[in-house]
N, C-alpha and C positions, 0 to 999 in steps of 0.2 A: 885186690878184692872189690868187688861191686859193692855198693851199700844196698843192701835188702829192705824194701819198704812195701809194707802191705796196706793198702787203703780199702777199708769197707765202706762202700757206697760211692756212686759216680754222680752225684749232683753237684750244686754250684761249689760245695766245700771240696769234694774229693777231686773234682776237675780241675780247681785252682791250684790245689796242693800238689797234684801231679805236674800241672805245666809249671810251676815255680822250680820245683826240683830237676826236671827233665831240662829246662833252660839254663840252669846252673851247673849240673851235673852231667849231662849227655849221656853217652853210652857207659860211664862208670855208675851209673843208677840202675837197679833193677827193682823196677816198681811194679806191683800186680795192683791193678785197680779192678776190684769184684763188685757185681752189682747184679741183682737178679732179673732185672731188666736189660733189653737189648738196645735200647735207645734212649736219649736225653730229650725230654719235654721242658721247656720252660713253663711256670707257673701260670703266666698270663696267657699264654698260648691255649691252656684249656679253655679261657673265656673265649679266645676267638673261634674254637671250633662249635663251642656250646651255642654260640648266636651266629653262626653260619658266615663268619668272616673268613675262615680257612678250613680246609680239608685236614682230615686226619694226617694224611701222608705229609702235606707240607709242614708240619709241626713235629714231627718224628725225626731225630737227628740219630742215627746208628752210631754205636760206640765201635763197631768195626771200622769206621772211617777215622780213627784216631791213628795220628803218624808222628807220635812225639818220642824222639830218643830216649830209650832207656824205660819206656812205659808199655806194657801190654795189658790188654781189657780181658778179662774172663767173666763170662755170663754164667752165674752160678748162686745157688742160697746158701748162705755161711749158716753152718748148723751150731757151731760153737766157736769160742776161741779164749784162749788162756792169755790175759794181759802180761802176767809175770812172765811165762814163757815165751811170749810173743808168738803164739802159734795159732793157726786159724784151720778150723776143718769144714770143708764146704763138700757140696756135691760134685765139685770137680777136682777134690784132693785136698791135702795137706799143704799149708803154706806158711813158712818160717820166716821171721823177720828181723831185722836189727831195730826198727821203728815201725810201730802199728799206730794206724789213724783210725779212729772210729767216727764215720761220717754216714752213719745211717739213716739220719733223720729222725721222724717220729712217725709211729705208725697210727691208722687210725681205726677207732674201735667202734665200728658202726653199732655193734652189739650191745655197747653200755648205753645207748638211747632206746630204751623200749618203743617199739612201733617204727623206727625210723627207716629199717630195711623193707617192712611191710607197707608203710604208708608214705613215705617220702623218698626223696632222690639226693643222695650226697654227690657234690661234684668236685671234691677235693683229690680225688685219683683220678688218673688218666682214664681208666674204663668209665668211672663215675660220670665224669665230664662229657666225654665221648657220646655216652647213653642220653645225656641231658639234652643233647641236640635233638633227637627225635621226640623227646617229651615237650620241649618248647615248641615243635612245628606243629603239635596238636592241643597247645593249650589255647582257650580262647575266652574264656571270663571267669571270674570270681576272685576271691581274695588269695593273695601270692605271699608267701613270707620265706625269707631269707634268713634261716636262723642258726645261731652257733649254740652248740650242744655242750660246749667246754669251756674252761677257764682260760686256757692257752692253746692258740691255734696259730697255723701257718698264715703269713700275709695279712694283718691287720686290716689293709684297705680292702681287701677283696670282697667281702660281704656289700660293702657299699658299691663297688663296682659293678656287681652282679646286678644290684637295685637299678642303678641307673642304665646298664644295657637292657636289662628286661624292660624297662619303661620305654626307652627308643624302639624296642622291638615291637611291642604292642602298640605304640604310637604309630609306626610306620604300617602296621597293619589296620589302623583306623578302629582298635579295638581297647585302647588304653582306657577309657572310660568306664567299660565293663568291668574292669578289675581294680582291685586295692593292692597296694605293695608295702610291706611292712618288713622292716629289719630289726631283728633282734640280736643285741650283742651284750656280752657281760661287762663292757666298759661303759663310764659315764658319758664319753665322747667317742666319736668314731675313731680318732687317733689321739690318745691322751697326751703324747708329749709334745703335741703341736697344737695348741689352741687356735692358731689362723687356719691350720687345714681344717680342724674339725669344725670350725665357722664356716668355712666355705662348703664344707659337706653338707652340713645341716641347712645351709640357704638353698642349696641346690635341692636337697630333698624337699623341703617346704614348698620351692617354686614348682616341683614335679607331683605333689601330693604324695610324697613317700612318708610313711610313718616311721619313726624312729624309737624303738622301745629299748631304753638304755639300762644299764646294771641287771640285766635279765639273761638266763639261759634257757634254753629248750630243754626240759627235764625228758619229757616223753612226747609220743604222738599216739593218738587214739584213731586207728584208721576206720574203724566203724563209724564214729561219730564224726570224723574228719576235724579234729581240733588239737591243736598244739599246747601242751602243758607245760607252763613255764615252772622255774624253780620254786617262785613263792605261792604256786596253786593257781594262778591265773590261766584261762583258757582263750587261746584265739583259733577263730575256724579258719580253715584252710581250703582251696582247692588244688593248690600246687605248694608242694613244702619242698625248697632246696636247702639242703642242712649240709653244715660244716661239723663232722662228727668229732667226738671226744679224742682227743690225741693221748698218745701214751708213749712210752719208752718200748723200745722192742723188745721181746722176752730173750733174744739171744744175748742182750746185753745187760738184763737183770741176771740171767743164768752165769756171765762172765763175773759177777761180783762189783762191777762198776757202778750200778745201781740198785737200790734195795726193793723197789717195788715199781709199779706202772707208771707212777707220775713222780717218781725220783730221778728227775733229769741229773745225767752224770756231772759230778762236781769236777771243776778243773781250776787251775791257776788262772785267774782271770788276766792276767799278764800275758800269759804264754800259751794257754789251753793245753797244757800238759796236765793229765790226772795224776792220782796220786802215785801212780806207778812209773818210774823213769821212764823214759822213751816211748810212752803211749799217749796218745793226743785224741781228744773229742772235740771236734769242730761241728757248727751247725746246729741244726733243731734238735739233736741228741742231747746237748750239754745244758746246764743250768747257769751259764754264765751271766745272764741277767738283759739279753738283748732280745728283740723280737725273733719270732721264728720266720726268717724269710731269707731267700737267697743271698741278697747282697751283703747279710751279716755274715751268713755262712762262709762267703768268698773272701771277705776281710778277716775273718778268723783263720781261715786256712792259709792264707799269705802269711800271717804272722807265726802260725805253727810251722809251717815251711821254713821259714828263716830260721827259727830255732831248732831245727834238725839239721839245718846247713852250719849252724854255729856249734852244735855239738859234734859235727862232723870233722869240723875244722879247729876245734878246740878254742873257740872264741866265745865271747859274752854275746847274749842275744842282742840283735841290733835294735830290736823294735819291741814295744808292748801293744797289746792289744785295746783300743779305745772305743771299740762299740759304735762306731761311726757309719753313716751309710746312708743312701739316698734312695727313696721309692717312688715311683711313679704312680700317679693317682688317676685313673679315667673317671672323669665325671659325666660321661656321656656326651650326647650330641658332637662327638669327635674331638673333645677336649680333652688334653692331657695337662695336668699339673704335676708338682713335685714336692715331696718333703724331704728336708735335709734333717736327720735326727743325729743327736750324740748322747749314748746312754751312759758311758763309763767316764767319759772325759771331765766329769765335773761333780759337783755335790748330788745332782739330780739329771734326770734325763731332759733334753730340750730339743726343741724342733723349729724349723722355720719353713714357711712356706712359700713357693713360687707358684703365681696364678697360671693358667693354662696360656700357651702360646704356640704358635706353629713351630717354632726352634724346638720346644719341648716334646712336641708330636714326633718330630723327627729326630731328635734325641733318643726318644724310646726305642724307635725304628733300629738306630745303629746300636743301641745296647744289646740285643741279641745277636746280630750277625756279627760284632766286633768279638763278642766272647766265643762264637763257635769257632772264629778264625783262629783265636788265640788257643783254646783249648784242645781242639782237634789238630791243630797244626798246619792245616791247609783251608783254602777257602771252601766253605762249604757248597755242594751244588744247589742246596734250598736254604732260604733264611726266610724268616718271620716276615710278611709284607703286612704292613697296616695300611 
Protein backbone atom coordinates (compact mmCIF):
# COMPACT_ATOMS: atom_id res chain seq x y z
CA UNK A 1 0.00 0.00 0.00
CA UNK A 2 1.31 3.44 -0.93
CA UNK A 3 1.19 6.11 1.76
CA UNK A 4 -1.35 8.76 0.77
CA UNK A 5 -0.43 12.33 1.68
CA UNK A 6 -2.39 15.38 0.61
CA UNK A 7 -0.65 18.75 0.93
CA UNK A 8 -2.70 21.92 0.72
CA UNK A 9 -0.44 24.65 -0.66
CA UNK A 10 2.75 24.55 -2.72
CA UNK A 11 4.82 27.29 -1.11
CA UNK A 12 8.04 26.82 0.87
CA UNK A 13 6.31 24.48 3.33
CA UNK A 14 4.45 22.32 0.85
CA UNK A 15 7.41 21.96 -1.50
CA UNK A 16 9.88 21.11 1.25
CA UNK A 17 7.59 18.54 2.83
CA UNK A 18 6.89 16.89 -0.53
CA UNK A 19 10.63 16.75 -1.21
CA UNK A 20 11.59 15.16 2.12
CA UNK A 21 8.89 12.51 1.79
CA UNK A 22 9.71 11.83 -1.87
CA UNK A 23 13.41 11.42 -1.12
CA UNK A 24 12.60 8.96 1.69
CA UNK A 25 9.75 6.95 0.17
CA UNK A 26 10.08 7.25 -3.59
CA UNK A 27 7.34 5.46 -5.51
CA UNK A 28 5.85 4.01 -2.32
CA UNK A 29 4.55 7.55 -1.74
CA UNK A 30 1.31 8.89 -3.22
CA UNK A 31 1.52 12.59 -2.48
CA UNK A 32 -0.85 15.10 -4.05
CA UNK A 33 0.27 18.72 -3.92
CA UNK A 34 -2.66 21.11 -4.38
CA UNK A 35 -2.34 24.81 -5.16
CA UNK A 36 -4.55 27.35 -6.91
CA UNK A 37 -1.58 28.89 -8.72
CA UNK A 38 0.31 27.31 -11.59
CA UNK A 39 3.79 28.51 -10.63
CA UNK A 40 5.98 29.20 -7.62
CA UNK A 41 7.45 32.67 -7.00
CA UNK A 42 10.00 33.45 -4.30
CA UNK A 43 8.90 36.34 -2.10
CA UNK A 44 12.03 38.36 -2.79
CA UNK A 45 11.47 37.95 -6.53
CA UNK A 46 8.44 40.21 -6.25
CA UNK A 47 10.79 43.06 -5.35
CA UNK A 48 13.01 42.14 -8.30
CA UNK A 49 10.05 42.60 -10.65
CA UNK A 50 8.76 45.74 -8.90
CA UNK A 51 12.07 47.51 -9.27
CA UNK A 52 12.82 46.35 -12.81
CA UNK A 53 15.59 43.88 -12.01
CA UNK A 54 13.74 40.87 -13.45
CA UNK A 55 10.90 40.29 -15.93
CA UNK A 56 7.87 38.39 -14.68
CA UNK A 57 8.66 35.33 -16.80
CA UNK A 58 12.05 34.89 -15.11
CA UNK A 59 10.63 34.63 -11.58
CA UNK A 60 7.74 32.23 -12.27
CA UNK A 61 8.62 28.55 -11.85
CA UNK A 62 5.79 26.33 -13.18
CA UNK A 63 4.74 23.48 -10.93
CA UNK A 64 4.33 21.27 -13.99
CA UNK A 65 8.14 20.99 -13.97
CA UNK A 66 8.14 19.00 -10.69
CA UNK A 67 9.56 15.52 -11.33
CA UNK A 68 9.82 14.10 -7.80
CA UNK A 69 9.03 10.36 -7.39
CA UNK A 70 5.63 9.78 -5.81
CA UNK A 71 4.58 13.44 -6.12
CA UNK A 72 1.93 14.84 -8.42
CA UNK A 73 0.82 18.44 -8.63
CA UNK A 74 -2.80 19.45 -9.19
CA UNK A 75 -3.70 23.06 -9.87
CA UNK A 76 -7.05 23.60 -8.19
CA UNK A 77 -8.92 25.57 -5.55
CA UNK A 78 -9.60 23.78 -2.27
CA UNK A 79 -13.27 24.24 -1.37
CA UNK A 80 -13.35 22.34 1.92
CA UNK A 81 -11.53 19.75 3.95
CA UNK A 82 -12.43 17.51 6.86
CA UNK A 83 -9.44 17.07 9.20
CA UNK A 84 -10.89 14.06 11.03
CA UNK A 85 -11.69 12.18 7.81
CA UNK A 86 -8.60 13.58 6.07
CA UNK A 87 -10.73 14.29 3.03
CA UNK A 88 -10.29 17.31 0.74
CA UNK A 89 -12.87 18.61 -1.71
CA UNK A 90 -11.53 20.74 -4.54
CA UNK A 91 -12.54 21.92 -7.99
CA UNK A 92 -10.45 19.03 -9.35
CA UNK A 93 -12.26 16.41 -7.27
CA UNK A 94 -12.05 14.77 -3.86
CA UNK A 95 -8.81 13.54 -2.31
CA UNK A 96 -8.48 11.16 0.64
CA UNK A 97 -5.32 10.90 2.71
CA UNK A 98 -3.54 8.98 5.41
CA UNK A 99 -1.79 12.22 6.34
CA UNK A 100 -3.02 15.74 5.66
CA UNK A 101 -0.76 18.79 5.66
CA UNK A 102 -2.21 22.31 5.69
CA UNK A 103 0.27 24.74 4.15
CA UNK A 104 -2.14 27.32 2.73
CA UNK A 105 -0.29 30.31 4.12
CA UNK A 106 -2.01 33.54 5.09
CA UNK A 107 -4.57 35.28 2.93
CA UNK A 108 -4.31 39.04 2.33
CA UNK A 109 -7.39 41.03 3.29
CA UNK A 110 -7.14 44.26 1.30
CA UNK A 111 -10.72 45.15 2.22
CA UNK A 112 -9.87 45.21 5.94
CA UNK A 113 -8.15 48.59 5.42
CA UNK A 114 -10.65 51.16 4.12
CA UNK A 115 -9.31 53.05 1.13
CA UNK A 116 -6.39 50.72 0.42
CA UNK A 117 -7.91 49.24 -2.71
CA UNK A 118 -8.95 52.66 -4.05
CA UNK A 119 -6.04 54.80 -2.92
CA UNK A 120 -3.00 52.57 -2.53
CA UNK A 121 -1.11 49.64 -3.97
CA UNK A 122 -0.50 46.33 -2.22
CA UNK A 123 2.67 44.50 -3.24
CA UNK A 124 2.45 41.27 -1.25
CA UNK A 125 0.55 39.23 -3.84
CA UNK A 126 2.22 38.29 -7.11
CA UNK A 127 -0.33 40.25 -9.13
CA UNK A 128 -0.03 43.27 -6.85
CA UNK A 129 3.76 43.34 -6.94
CA UNK A 130 3.90 42.88 -10.71
CA UNK A 131 1.41 45.74 -11.19
CA UNK A 132 3.42 48.07 -8.91
CA UNK A 133 6.29 47.91 -11.41
CA UNK A 134 4.29 50.14 -13.75
CA UNK A 135 3.16 52.37 -10.88
CA UNK A 136 6.78 53.01 -9.88
CA UNK A 137 7.70 53.76 -13.47
CA UNK A 138 5.34 56.73 -13.35
CA UNK A 139 6.14 57.98 -9.86
CA UNK A 140 8.06 61.25 -9.96
CA UNK A 141 7.71 63.18 -6.71
CA UNK A 142 5.98 63.59 -3.37
CA UNK A 143 5.75 61.62 -0.14
CA UNK A 144 5.93 57.84 -0.45
CA UNK A 145 4.79 55.55 2.35
CA UNK A 146 5.59 51.87 2.80
CA UNK A 147 2.91 50.99 5.33
CA UNK A 148 1.95 47.87 7.28
CA UNK A 149 -1.80 47.57 7.88
CA UNK A 150 -1.89 44.66 10.34
CA UNK A 151 0.08 43.31 13.26
CA UNK A 152 1.26 39.99 11.76
CA UNK A 153 2.70 39.95 8.25
CA UNK A 154 4.98 37.94 5.98
CA UNK A 155 8.70 38.62 5.78
CA UNK A 156 9.28 41.31 8.43
CA UNK A 157 12.36 42.79 6.64
CA UNK A 158 10.42 43.36 3.40
CA UNK A 159 8.99 46.83 4.20
CA UNK A 160 12.49 48.10 5.01
CA UNK A 161 13.93 46.48 1.88
CA UNK A 162 11.21 48.11 -0.21
CA UNK A 163 12.10 51.54 1.18
CA UNK A 164 15.80 51.03 0.40
CA UNK A 165 15.09 49.90 -3.16
CA UNK A 166 12.69 52.80 -3.70
CA UNK A 167 15.43 55.16 -2.50
CA UNK A 168 17.87 53.60 -5.00
CA UNK A 169 15.34 53.82 -7.83
CA UNK A 170 14.62 57.51 -7.25
CA UNK A 171 18.30 58.29 -6.70
CA UNK A 172 19.17 56.67 -10.04
CA UNK A 173 16.55 58.85 -11.73
CA UNK A 174 17.87 61.97 -10.05
CA UNK A 175 14.53 62.61 -8.34
CA UNK A 176 15.22 61.43 -4.79
CA UNK A 177 15.30 64.99 -3.43
CA UNK A 178 11.75 65.50 -4.67
CA UNK A 179 10.37 62.69 -2.51
CA UNK A 180 10.13 61.71 1.14
CA UNK A 181 10.08 58.01 2.08
CA UNK A 182 8.42 56.80 5.27
CA UNK A 183 8.13 53.27 6.66
CA UNK A 184 5.26 52.54 9.06
CA UNK A 185 5.57 49.33 11.09
CA UNK A 186 3.80 47.90 14.16
CA UNK A 187 7.12 46.96 15.79
CA UNK A 188 9.37 49.03 17.99
CA UNK A 189 12.31 48.14 15.73
CA UNK A 190 12.59 46.87 12.13
CA UNK A 191 13.67 43.35 13.23
CA UNK A 192 12.81 43.00 16.95
CA UNK A 193 14.65 39.73 17.74
CA UNK A 194 17.96 41.16 16.50
CA UNK A 195 18.99 44.56 17.92
CA UNK A 196 22.10 44.58 15.71
CA UNK A 197 20.06 44.05 12.53
CA UNK A 198 17.59 46.73 13.58
CA UNK A 199 20.44 49.13 14.35
CA UNK A 200 21.98 48.54 10.92
CA UNK A 201 18.65 49.19 9.19
CA UNK A 202 17.94 52.31 11.23
CA UNK A 203 21.43 53.64 10.51
CA UNK A 204 20.88 53.09 6.80
CA UNK A 205 17.48 54.79 7.06
CA UNK A 206 19.09 57.81 8.73
CA UNK A 207 21.85 57.98 6.12
CA UNK A 208 19.34 58.03 3.28
CA UNK A 209 16.71 60.28 4.79
CA UNK A 210 14.10 57.55 5.30
CA UNK A 211 11.70 58.09 8.20
CA UNK A 212 10.80 55.14 10.41
CA UNK A 213 7.46 55.35 12.25
CA UNK A 214 7.53 52.63 14.88
CA UNK A 215 4.77 50.89 16.83
CA UNK A 216 2.11 52.03 14.39
CA UNK A 217 -0.03 50.54 11.67
CA UNK A 218 -2.05 52.09 8.88
CA UNK A 219 -5.73 51.93 9.81
CA UNK A 220 -7.16 53.47 6.63
CA UNK A 221 -6.45 55.62 3.60
CA UNK A 222 -8.38 58.69 2.54
CA UNK A 223 -7.88 58.73 -1.25
CA UNK A 224 -9.63 62.07 -1.68
CA UNK A 225 -7.28 63.87 0.71
CA UNK A 226 -4.32 61.56 -0.03
CA UNK A 227 -3.60 60.82 3.62
CA UNK A 228 -2.89 57.61 5.49
CA UNK A 229 -4.58 57.40 8.88
CA UNK A 230 -2.64 55.53 11.56
CA UNK A 231 -4.10 53.51 14.40
CA UNK A 232 -3.64 56.37 16.87
CA UNK A 233 -5.34 58.88 14.56
CA UNK A 234 -2.22 60.52 13.16
CA UNK A 235 -2.36 61.38 9.48
CA UNK A 236 0.49 61.16 6.98
CA UNK A 237 0.19 62.65 3.48
CA UNK A 238 1.18 60.48 0.54
CA UNK A 239 1.57 60.63 -3.21
CA UNK A 240 2.47 56.94 -3.35
CA UNK A 241 1.27 54.32 -0.87
CA UNK A 242 2.75 50.83 -0.96
CA UNK A 243 0.79 48.71 1.50
CA UNK A 244 1.19 45.42 3.30
CA UNK A 245 -2.44 44.32 3.78
CA UNK A 246 -3.93 42.75 6.88
CA UNK A 247 -3.14 39.02 6.95
CA UNK A 248 -5.81 36.50 7.88
CA UNK A 249 -6.43 32.76 8.15
CA UNK A 250 -7.87 31.37 4.87
CA UNK A 251 -11.62 30.92 5.19
CA UNK A 252 -11.44 27.26 4.18
CA UNK A 253 -9.26 26.62 7.25
CA UNK A 254 -11.79 28.31 9.53
CA UNK A 255 -14.58 26.27 7.97
CA UNK A 256 -12.59 23.10 8.71
CA UNK A 257 -12.66 23.83 12.44
CA UNK A 258 -8.88 24.12 12.80
CA UNK A 259 -9.22 27.87 13.45
CA UNK A 260 -12.01 29.78 15.16
CA UNK A 261 -11.78 33.09 13.31
CA UNK A 262 -9.79 35.08 10.76
CA UNK A 263 -6.88 35.80 13.11
CA UNK A 264 -6.83 32.51 15.02
CA UNK A 265 -3.73 30.96 13.48
CA UNK A 266 -3.91 27.17 13.62
CA UNK A 267 -2.73 25.74 16.92
CA UNK A 268 -0.10 23.03 16.63
CA UNK A 269 2.25 21.08 18.85
CA UNK A 270 5.29 23.41 18.70
CA UNK A 271 7.68 20.46 18.64
CA UNK A 272 6.02 18.43 15.85
CA UNK A 273 3.67 20.86 14.00
CA UNK A 274 0.84 18.33 14.39
CA UNK A 275 -2.61 19.82 15.02
CA UNK A 276 -5.07 18.53 17.61
CA UNK A 277 -6.19 16.01 14.98
CA UNK A 278 -3.72 13.10 14.74
CA UNK A 279 -2.08 12.83 11.35
CA UNK A 280 -2.97 16.40 10.40
CA UNK A 281 -0.16 18.98 10.34
CA UNK A 282 -0.08 22.75 9.77
CA UNK A 283 3.16 24.32 8.56
CA UNK A 284 4.15 27.80 7.50
CA UNK A 285 2.24 31.05 7.77
CA UNK A 286 -1.10 29.39 8.58
CA UNK A 287 -0.02 28.15 12.00
CA UNK A 288 0.48 29.99 15.27
CA UNK A 289 3.67 28.31 16.44
CA UNK A 290 5.32 31.65 17.25
CA UNK A 291 7.78 32.16 14.40
CA UNK A 292 7.67 34.93 11.78
CA UNK A 293 5.62 34.40 8.66
CA UNK A 294 8.53 33.79 6.31
CA UNK A 295 9.45 31.07 3.85
CA UNK A 296 12.56 29.90 5.68
CA UNK A 297 10.50 29.08 8.79
CA UNK A 298 7.85 27.29 6.73
CA UNK A 299 10.67 25.26 5.18
CA UNK A 300 12.11 24.28 8.56
CA UNK A 301 8.70 23.41 9.98
CA UNK A 302 7.86 21.30 6.93
CA UNK A 303 11.04 19.29 7.32
CA UNK A 304 10.18 18.45 10.94
CA UNK A 305 6.57 17.59 10.00
CA UNK A 306 7.81 15.32 7.21
CA UNK A 307 10.16 13.52 9.59
CA UNK A 308 7.24 13.11 11.98
CA UNK A 309 5.14 11.53 9.24
CA UNK A 310 7.98 9.16 8.35
CA UNK A 311 8.32 8.20 12.01
CA UNK A 312 4.61 7.37 12.20
CA UNK A 313 4.82 5.27 9.04
CA UNK A 314 7.78 3.35 10.43
CA UNK A 315 6.51 3.11 14.00
CA UNK A 316 9.43 5.09 15.35
CA UNK A 317 9.81 8.05 17.69
CA UNK A 318 9.87 11.48 16.09
CA UNK A 319 13.60 12.19 15.50
CA UNK A 320 13.54 15.98 15.63
CA UNK A 321 11.65 18.78 17.32
CA UNK A 322 11.02 22.12 15.68
CA UNK A 323 13.34 24.82 17.01
CA UNK A 324 12.04 27.82 15.08
CA UNK A 325 15.45 28.71 13.70
CA UNK A 326 16.18 30.37 10.36
CA UNK A 327 18.20 32.88 8.42
CA UNK A 328 16.78 35.79 6.44
CA UNK A 329 18.67 37.90 3.93
CA UNK A 330 18.20 41.65 4.24
CA UNK A 331 18.67 44.00 1.29
CA UNK A 332 20.03 47.36 2.41
CA UNK A 333 20.05 48.93 -1.01
CA UNK A 334 23.13 49.99 -2.95
CA UNK A 335 23.55 46.32 -3.90
CA UNK A 336 24.26 45.31 -0.29
CA UNK A 337 22.87 42.13 1.28
CA UNK A 338 23.16 41.31 4.99
CA UNK A 339 21.79 38.35 6.93
CA UNK A 340 19.99 37.86 10.22
CA UNK A 341 20.08 34.48 11.97
CA UNK A 342 17.24 34.05 14.45
CA UNK A 343 16.12 31.48 17.01
CA UNK A 344 12.54 31.78 18.19
CA UNK A 345 11.84 28.56 20.10
CA UNK A 346 15.23 27.27 21.24
CA UNK A 347 15.49 29.41 24.37
CA UNK A 348 13.47 31.46 26.84
CA UNK A 349 13.06 34.30 24.34
CA UNK A 350 13.72 34.95 20.64
CA UNK A 351 17.29 35.92 19.78
CA UNK A 352 19.01 37.02 16.61
CA UNK A 353 22.48 37.82 15.30
CA UNK A 354 23.47 40.00 12.37
CA UNK A 355 25.98 39.50 9.60
CA UNK A 356 26.85 42.77 7.80
CA UNK A 357 26.77 42.95 3.99
CA UNK A 358 29.53 41.20 2.05
CA UNK A 359 30.01 40.00 -1.50
CA UNK A 360 29.79 36.45 -0.17
CA UNK A 361 26.32 37.08 1.28
CA UNK A 362 25.19 38.61 -2.01
CA UNK A 363 26.28 35.44 -3.81
CA UNK A 364 24.79 33.25 -1.09
CA UNK A 365 21.37 34.83 -1.56
CA UNK A 366 21.56 34.16 -5.29
CA UNK A 367 22.34 30.49 -4.62
CA UNK A 368 19.49 30.26 -2.12
CA UNK A 369 16.87 30.34 -4.84
CA UNK A 370 18.56 28.16 -7.43
CA UNK A 371 19.46 25.45 -4.90
CA UNK A 372 15.89 25.15 -3.69
CA UNK A 373 14.42 25.04 -7.16
CA UNK A 374 16.72 22.18 -8.04
CA UNK A 375 15.91 20.36 -4.80
CA UNK A 376 12.14 20.89 -4.84
CA UNK A 377 11.50 20.40 -8.54
CA UNK A 378 13.82 17.41 -8.96
CA UNK A 379 15.97 18.79 -11.76
CA UNK A 380 17.95 21.88 -12.60
CA UNK A 381 15.45 24.62 -13.54
CA UNK A 382 15.72 26.31 -16.90
CA UNK A 383 15.52 29.76 -15.32
CA UNK A 384 16.78 30.80 -11.89
CA UNK A 385 16.76 34.19 -10.16
CA UNK A 386 19.71 36.33 -11.26
CA UNK A 387 20.76 39.11 -8.93
